[in-house]
N, C-alpha and C positions, 0 to 999 in steps of 0.2 A: 616563433611562438615561445612563450614562456613556458618553463618545466618545472616552476617554482613548487607548485602542489606535490610533485613527486618526492622531492628531496627530504621532508620531515618525515617521512613513513618507510623508507628503503631498509633502513638497519631494523626498526620496532618490529616489522613485519615478515623479517626473515624467517624461512619455515613455514609462513604461514600457505593457504590453499592456492596451488598453482606455482610457488615460487621454486618448486624443484625443477618444474619444466619450464619455465618462463623463457620467452624470445629473449636474446642478450641484451638488445636495446629497448624492450619494451617497458613502457610507463603503465601506471594501475589505471584500472576503471575503477572510478569512485562511484558508489551507490548512494545517490543523494535524495533523501527523502524532502519531499515537497511539503507546502503548506494543505491543511484539509479545507481552508477557506480564507475568507480576508480577515486576516489578524498579522500584525507585526511579527516578522520572522524571528526576532529577538525573543518572543514570548515563546517559542515552542522549538527553537533549533538551538541547540547550544554552540559556543564559541569555535570550536574546532571545525564543526560542520560548516558553518559561515565563512570561516577563514579560508578553507579549501575551496569551497563551491566559487567565492567570488573570485578566485584566481585561475580557475578553470577556463580555457578558450574554445576547448572541443568538447560537445555534448551529442549525445544520443538521447531523443526525445520522445515521448509518447505524441503529443501535438503542439507543433510549434508555437501557435498562438498562446496556448497555456504556459509554456516554458517562458517566452518572452515576457508574460505577465509576471510570472514568479522572479525571473532575473531582475525585472525592473523595481521590485521590491527589496532585493539583497543588495544593491550598492556595487555592481560588479566593478573589477577593477579595470576592465577595458569595455567601452561602449558596446552595446549589445548589438550593434549592426556589425561590428567587427569579430563577433563568435562565429564560430563554426557550428551549427546547428542542424543536424541529420535527424530526420523523422524517421520511427521506425514502421514501416507500414505493416499493417495487420496480416498479411498473407506473405511476409517477408521469407525467402528461402535461409536455410543456414549460410549459404556462400553469400548472399547479399547482406545478412547480418555480419559475416567475418570481413566484409569489405567495410562495413562502417567501422569497425574497429582498428584500420590500418593506421590512424594517426598513434593509437595506443603502440601499436607494435613499432612506430617510427620514432617512439620517445616522447610523444606528446601524452601528458596525462589526460585522461577523459573524464567525462560525469555522465551519468545515466540518470535521468529524472522522468518521472510520470507526471501526470496531470494533477494526482493529489496522493499525499502519504508515500508510503515506502514502496520503491520499485522492486518487482519481484514478489510481492506479496499479493496473491489474487491479482496479478498484474502481469500484461505480456511482456514486461521487462525480463522476466525468469528467462526467456529466450535467449536474450544478450548475454546475460551472466553465464548460460550454459555454453554458448559459444567461446565465450571469453576463456573459460577454462581449458577447453580443449585447443584453442589459439595460443596457449601460455601466455595470457594476458591475466596478471595478479588482480584479483577483485576484493576492493576494500569497501566494508559496508559502513556507512556514517550513521550517527545516531539521529533519530528525528521520528516524527509521528507516524504510527500505523493504526488507523482505524479500528482494525481486527483486534489488535492486541490491547489497546486502549480501553475498548469495550470490554473485553475479558478480564481485565483488570479490575474494572469498576463494577462488574455485575455481581459479584458475590457468589458465581456459581463454581462447579468444579473445574479447577485450574490445572490439575495434573494430567487430565485426559479430556481432549476436545478436537473438534474436527470443524474445519471451514468448508462449506459447500456452494460457495458464490450465490448465484440467482436461483430461487425455486421458480417452477413453471408459473406462466402468467395467468393461464385460465384457471377459474375458480376452483372446478372439480379437480383437476390435477394438482391444484397448490395444496390443496386440502388433503390428498392421498399423499404426497410429499411430505406435508407436516406429520402426518400419522406415522409414516414411516421414519421420520427422523426421532420422534417421540419414542417409538419402539427401540431404536438403536441406543439413545440416550439411556433407557431404563436397563437394557440388556447389558450395556458396556460400562455404565456409571459415568457417562461423557457428556459433556457440554455441547451442544450443536450450534453452531454459526451460520449466519445467513445473511445476505442483503436483498434489497428490493429497490426498484426504480422509485426515487422520492414521490412521485405523483401518485403510485399505488400503495402508499404506507397504510392508508386507512384501510383499504381493502384487506392487507396483510394480517392487520390487527384484528380486524371483524371475521377472518377465517381462522386465525390461531385462537381467538377467544371461544369460536363455536366449534372447533374441532379438538383441541387438546383437552386431556383430563383435567378438571378442575383445579388439581394441587400440582400441575406441572408448573414450575416456575418459569417465567418468562421476562427477560430484560430487553428494553428498548434503549439503545444509545443513540442521540440525536445530535449534529452540530458539535461533535467531539473538538475540543480545544478552542471553540468560539465562546464569545460572551453569552449566546444563547445555549449553551450547552444543557442536555436534559438527559439524565440517565436513571432509568426507573426499572427495578425489578419487584415483580409481584405475580401472584398466582394467575394462571389463566382465566380462572373465574373472576378474579379482581379485573382484569383487563375487558371483561364484558360490559362493564359500566365506564369505560373510558371513552373521551371524546375523540375519535380517531384523527379528526381535523386539526387537532394541536399538533400531531405529527406530521401531517401533510406537505408534501413539497420539502422535506428537509432531509439531508443526507442521513441515513440510519443504519445501524448494525442490529440485527436480531440474534438473541440468544435464547436458548431454552436447555432445562433440565428437567428429566422426569423423575 
């Protein structure tokens, strides 16, 4: 197998995380951001990320089907059928994850890719990265889209102090309680609170936050980030009461609030 992706970064990353205790013949684990939707890779991924990803032949992936679709858009140096694609099981043990990293320890550069966005950020790939550090495999993050960070960049809310909370409860009462708690934390810590929702519940989330939060609490909804249909709106909770929730329904979205 080709080790070409390993060579460009060996010297430039000397002294980076894990280098001091790297296995003697280990190659890097590249953290490769994926696309956030149907968009040409060149629109959102820089040249270095594309060049490295196209040469990698060993991969750890969240979902093989999604990974193969992503590889199909990249124009891989080797046919997709010839790639080694290992899925990350949801309940994989550390020893099982360590086994997935065996090619890197044997000198073959590897890639870690999620179904969408940046691996390790609100993503199960973080466990692979943790095991890689313990195994002496050097971790190299590549530049690419992260919906959480893109939304924060574009929201106009507090960017020095923020917290990501993943999914809030689905039940309406519990969702409202969680929103009130986040609002209180935001007010106390002067912090932006970030969370996501299953796309088909976006309208319900908007209705709950509009009815629950204080009128002047600012709320941003960022949908379809990096796509032609991208929409980023920041306004008061009171203003969201007049919004048509169906306009955001079934669209991947990030929610942010600041009290």
